[in-house]
C-alpha positions as CSV (number, residue, x, y, z in Angstrom):
1,F,-18.3,6.5,-14.0
2,A,-19.6,3.2,-12.6
3,F,-18.0,0.1,-11.3
4,I,-20.0,-2.9,-12.3
5,R,-19.8,-6.5,-10.9
6,I,-18.6,-8.6,-13.8
7,G,-18.7,-11.9,-11.9
8,Y,-17.8,-13.9,-8.8
9,R,-16.6,-17.3,-7.6
10,G,-19.3,-19.0,-5.5
11,E,-18.7,-20.8,-2.4
12,D,-19.1,-24.0,-4.7
13,G,-15.9,-22.9,-6.4
14,K,-17.4,-22.2,-9.6
15,I,-17.2,-18.9,-11.5
16,Y,-20.4,-17.1,-12.4
17,K,-21.1,-14.0,-14.5
18,D,-23.3,-11.5,-12.8
19,D,-26.7,-11.9,-14.4
20,N,-26.9,-8.2,-15.0
21,A,-23.3,-7.5,-16.1
22,D,-23.7,-7.2,-19.8
23,Y,-26.9,-5.2,-19.5
24,N,-25.4,-2.8,-16.9
25,I,-22.3,-2.3,-19.0
26,Q,-24.2,-1.7,-22.1
27,Q,-26.6,0.7,-20.5
28,A,-23.8,2.7,-18.8
29,Q,-21.9,3.0,-22.1
30,K,-25.2,3.8,-23.9
31,N,-25.5,6.8,-21.5
32,N,-21.9,7.9,-21.8
33,I,-20.9,6.6,-18.3
34,L,-17.4,5.4,-18.2
35,V,-17.1,1.8,-16.9
36,G,-14.8,-0.1,-14.5
37,V,-15.5,-3.6,-13.4
38,Y,-15.0,-5.7,-10.3
39,F,-14.7,-9.4,-9.6
40,F,-15.6,-10.9,-6.3
41,S,-13.1,-13.5,-5.6
42,T,-13.0,-16.6,-3.3
43,A,-9.8,-18.1,-4.9
44,V,-8.1,-20.5,-2.4
45,N,-4.8,-20.2,-4.2
46,E,-2.9,-18.4,-6.9
47,Q,-4.0,-20.8,-9.6
48,E,-7.6,-20.0,-9.0
49,A,-6.9,-16.3,-8.7
50,K,-5.1,-16.5,-12.2
51,Q,-8.2,-18.4,-13.5
52,E,-10.5,-15.6,-12.2
53,A,-8.4,-12.9,-13.8
54,N,-8.4,-14.7,-17.2
55,W,-12.1,-15.3,-16.9
56,T,-12.5,-11.6,-16.3
57,V,-10.5,-10.5,-19.2
58,K,-12.5,-12.8,-21.5
59,A,-15.8,-11.5,-20.0
60,I,-15.0,-7.8,-20.7
61,E,-13.6,-8.5,-24.2
62,G,-15.2,-6.0,-26.7
63,Y,-16.3,-3.5,-24.0
64,S,-14.8,-0.1,-23.4
65,I,-13.4,-0.5,-19.9
66,S,-12.1,2.9,-19.0
67,Y,-11.8,2.6,-15.2
68,P,-9.8,-0.2,-13.5
69,V,-10.6,-3.8,-13.3
70,V,-10.9,-4.3,-9.5
71,Y,-10.1,-7.4,-7.3
72,D,-12.6,-7.7,-4.4
73,C,-12.3,-10.4,-1.8
74,E,-14.5,-10.3,1.2
75,G,-16.3,-12.7,3.6
76,Y,-13.1,-14.6,4.6
77,Q,-13.9,-14.2,8.3
78,N,-17.1,-16.3,7.9
79,S,-16.8,-19.8,9.1
80,D,-18.6,-21.3,6.2
81,S,-16.4,-19.5,3.6
82,R,-14.2,-21.5,1.4
83,I,-11.4,-19.0,2.1
84,V,-11.7,-18.8,5.8
85,N,-8.4,-20.6,6.5
86,L,-6.2,-18.6,4.2
87,S,-3.3,-16.6,5.8
88,N,-2.9,-13.0,5.1
89,E,0.1,-13.8,2.9
90,E,-2.0,-16.4,0.8
91,R,-4.8,-13.9,0.5
92,T,-2.4,-11.1,-0.5
93,N,-0.7,-13.3,-3.1
94,N,-4.0,-14.3,-4.6
95,A,-4.8,-10.6,-5.1
96,I,-1.5,-9.8,-6.6
97,M,-1.8,-12.9,-9.0
98,Y,-5.2,-11.6,-10.1
99,L,-4.1,-8.0,-10.5
100,D,-0.8,-8.9,-12.4
101,T,-2.6,-11.2,-14.8
102,V,-5.3,-8.6,-15.6
103,S,-2.7,-5.9,-15.9
104,N,-0.6,-8.1,-18.3
105,S,-3.7,-8.2,-20.6
106,G,-3.5,-4.4,-20.9
107,Y,-6.1,-3.3,-18.3
108,E,-5.6,-0.9,-15.4
109,T,-6.2,-2.7,-12.0
110,M,-7.2,-1.8,-8.5
111,F,-7.5,-3.5,-5.2
112,Y,-10.6,-3.2,-3.0
113,A,-11.0,-3.6,0.7
114,S,-12.7,-2.1,3.7
115,L,-10.6,0.1,6.0
116,N,-10.7,-2.2,8.9
117,D,-9.7,-5.3,6.8
118,T,-6.6,-3.5,5.4
119,S,-4.9,-3.6,8.8
120,I,-6.0,-7.1,9.8
121,Y,-6.2,-9.3,6.7
122,W,-4.0,-8.0,4.1
123,N,-0.3,-7.2,3.5
124,M,-0.9,-3.7,2.2
125,S,2.8,-2.9,1.8
126,K,2.9,-5.5,-0.9
127,I,-0.2,-4.1,-2.6
128,E,-0.3,-0.3,-2.4
129,N,3.0,0.4,-4.0
130,D,2.1,-1.4,-7.3
131,Y,-1.7,-1.2,-7.6
132,K,-4.3,1.4,-7.1
133,V,-6.2,1.0,-3.8
134,W,-10.0,1.4,-3.3
135,I,-11.0,1.8,0.4
136,A,-14.6,1.3,1.7
137,Q,-15.3,3.3,4.9
138,Y,-18.6,4.5,6.0
139,S,-18.3,7.3,8.6
140,S,-20.5,9.9,10.0
141,V,-18.9,12.5,7.9
142,I,-18.8,11.6,4.2
143,Y,-17.6,13.0,0.9
144,P,-17.5,15.9,0.0
145,Q,-17.5,17.2,3.7
146,K,-14.6,14.8,4.3
147,E,-12.1,14.6,1.5
148,K,-10.6,11.1,2.1
149,P,-11.1,8.0,4.2
150,D,-9.0,7.4,7.3
151,Y,-6.7,5.1,5.6
152,L,-3.0,6.1,6.0
153,G,-1.6,4.5,2.9
154,R,-2.0,5.4,-0.8
155,C,-5.7,5.7,-1.6
156,H,-7.1,6.1,-5.1
157,A,-10.9,5.7,-4.4
158,W,-13.2,5.9,-1.5
159,Q,-16.5,4.1,-1.2
160,Y,-18.0,6.5,1.3
161,T,-21.6,5.3,1.5
162,N,-23.9,2.4,0.7
163,K,-27.0,4.6,0.8
164,G,-26.7,6.6,-2.3
165,N,-29.4,7.5,-4.8
166,I,-29.0,7.5,-8.5
167,D,-31.8,8.4,-11.0
168,G,-32.9,5.3,-12.8
169,I,-31.7,2.8,-10.1
170,D,-34.2,1.4,-7.6
171,G,-32.8,1.2,-4.1
172,N,-29.6,2.3,-2.5
173,V,-26.3,2.2,-4.3
174,D,-22.7,2.4,-3.2
175,M,-21.1,5.8,-3.9
176,V,-17.4,6.1,-4.8
177,V,-15.2,9.1,-5.4
178,C,-12.0,8.4,-7.5
179,Y,-8.9,10.6,-7.0
180,F,-8.2,10.2,-10.7
181,E,-9.9,10.7,-13.9
182,K,-10.0,8.6,-17.0
183,D,-10.9,9.1,-20.6
184,K,-13.0,6.7,-22.7
185,A,-11.0,3.6,-23.5
186,E,-11.1,1.7,-26.7
187,P,-12.6,-1.8,-26.6
188,K,-10.1,-4.7,-26.5
């Protein structure tokens, strides 16, 4: 499987499609690789999060999305980020709005965060009971020598390194283990 960035909201507030999204999805599917996608959010409120979700659903229309559609929000600690002043509750509510909206369109969803951020910037008790959780944690011992990240809540996927190598891809790639398997989905 592969998780491919479908798009993102820039610091200018506009939504952009990843320049390589369609190509990457098409090539993955051509090579029988099951696909999930992620959207990089900088939503300042639930209305923008819902807009991002609806945009994502439209962008993946016609593709076989077998793995979850993932909400990814990072960079909120940066002083120049448009989301630097959001509270944990506002940030969490944005994630839930995105995940609910995508889920209501018939896709499975998942929430992404670094291990450190889960305890500082998110209300994980509102997220982990209703949504799959993907944790990024780079440690000295990685999968498969270490089975799971150090996250104490429910974890469905672990991004264990950003220095992976995959034939056909130049440079390092993030490597993820999922604790679930999916079958090929029909396009929507």
